C-alpha positions as CSV (number, residue, x, y, z in Angstrom):
1,M,232.7,147.1,41.2
2,T,231.2,145.0,38.4
3,L,227.5,144.3,37.9
4,K,228.1,140.5,38.7
5,I,229.7,141.3,42.1
6,K,226.9,143.8,42.9
7,Q,224.3,141.1,42.1
8,K,226.1,138.6,44.3
9,I,226.3,141.0,47.2
10,M,222.7,142.0,46.9
11,F,221.6,138.3,46.7
12,V,223.6,137.4,49.8
13,V,222.3,140.4,51.8
14,M,218.7,140.0,50.8
15,N,218.6,136.3,51.3
16,G,220.6,136.5,54.5
17,L,218.2,139.0,56.0
18,F,215.3,136.8,54.9
19,Y,216.8,133.7,56.5
20,V,217.5,135.6,59.7
21,A,213.9,136.9,59.8
22,L,212.6,133.4,58.9
23,Y,214.7,131.8,61.8
24,F,213.6,134.3,64.4
25,G,210.0,134.3,63.1
26,I,209.6,130.5,63.2
27,F,212.1,129.1,65.7
28,E,212.2,132.0,68.2
29,E,208.5,132.9,67.6
30,T,209.1,136.6,67.1
31,P,206.0,138.1,65.4
32,G,207.8,141.0,63.8
33,A,210.4,138.8,62.2
34,A,207.7,136.4,61.0
35,N,205.9,139.4,59.4
36,I,209.2,140.4,57.6
37,A,209.7,136.9,56.3
38,V,206.1,136.6,55.1
39,F,206.4,140.0,53.4
40,Y,209.6,139.1,51.7
41,A,208.2,135.8,50.4
42,W,205.1,137.5,49.0
43,F,207.2,140.4,47.6
44,T,209.5,138.0,45.7
45,F,206.4,136.1,44.4
46,I,204.8,139.3,43.1
47,A,208.1,140.7,41.7
48,W,208.9,137.5,39.8
49,L,205.3,137.1,38.5
50,F,205.5,140.6,37.0
51,T,208.9,139.9,35.6
52,Y,207.6,136.7,34.1
53,F,204.7,138.5,32.4
54,A,207.1,141.2,31.2
55,V,209.5,138.7,29.6
56,T,206.7,136.7,28.0
57,C,204.9,139.7,26.5
58,K,205.3,140.9,23.0
59,N,207.1,144.1,24.0
60,E,210.6,143.8,22.5
61,D,211.8,147.0,24.1
62,L,211.0,145.7,27.6
63,K,212.6,142.4,26.8
64,R,215.8,144.2,25.8
65,K,215.8,146.1,29.1
66,L,215.5,142.8,31.1
67,S,218.1,141.0,29.1
68,D,220.8,141.9,31.7
69,L,218.9,139.9,34.3
70,E,221.0,136.9,35.3
71,R,221.3,134.8,38.4
72,A,224.0,135.8,40.7
73,F,224.9,132.2,41.6
74,P,224.4,128.8,39.9
75,S,220.9,127.5,39.7
76,W,221.5,124.6,42.1
77,V,222.6,127.0,44.8
78,I,219.6,129.3,44.4
79,V,217.1,126.3,44.2
80,G,218.7,124.7,47.2
81,V,218.4,127.8,49.3
82,D,214.8,128.3,48.2
83,I,213.9,124.7,48.9
84,I,215.2,125.1,52.5
85,A,213.1,128.2,52.9
86,V,210.0,126.4,51.7
87,L,210.6,123.4,53.9
88,V,211.0,125.6,57.0
89,M,207.8,127.5,56.1
90,I,205.9,124.2,55.6
91,W,207.3,122.9,58.9
92,D,205.6,125.8,60.7
93,G,202.4,125.6,58.8
94,W,202.8,128.6,56.4
95,I,201.2,126.6,53.6
96,I,199.9,129.5,51.6
97,T,203.0,131.6,51.9
98,S,205.2,128.6,51.0
99,T,203.0,127.9,47.9
100,A,203.4,131.5,46.8
101,Y,207.2,131.3,47.3
102,I,207.3,128.1,45.2
103,L,205.3,129.7,42.4
104,G,207.7,132.6,42.5
105,M,210.6,130.1,42.2
106,F,208.9,128.7,39.1
107,A,208.4,132.1,37.6
108,E,212.0,133.0,38.3
109,Y,213.2,129.9,36.6
110,S,211.0,130.5,33.6
111,V,212.3,134.1,33.3
112,V,215.9,133.0,33.5
113,M,215.5,130.2,31.0
114,T,213.6,132.4,28.6
115,L,216.3,135.1,28.7
116,K,219.0,132.4,28.2
117,E,217.3,131.1,25.1
118,K,216.9,134.6,23.8
119,R,220.6,135.3,24.3
120,K,221.5,132.1,22.5
121,K,219.5,133.1,19.5
122,E,221.2,136.5,19.2
């Protein structure tokens, strides 16, 4: 199995579980599912924030290790899915969590664009 296929499977599984937890947490009002959705939103924010700082730092060895990082799907798919998640969180009043998720989206986009520019220069 190639790396691209593994990335796509992982993206679908992780986001699928997030959306199931988000659905049950918000629409079915299941507290455990809501906790999982909130944890995932904050985890992705923190992970992309650290990745952003790693990519923008001066450490070339670390940048080389992260150069394999690519999006599993086109940007419009990922942004569309993320916007739906943010709108659902805002609908239920999760303003702080949705803000963190949006900031994570911006950090992710910046990382991907920075790495694309780096690959073009090479």
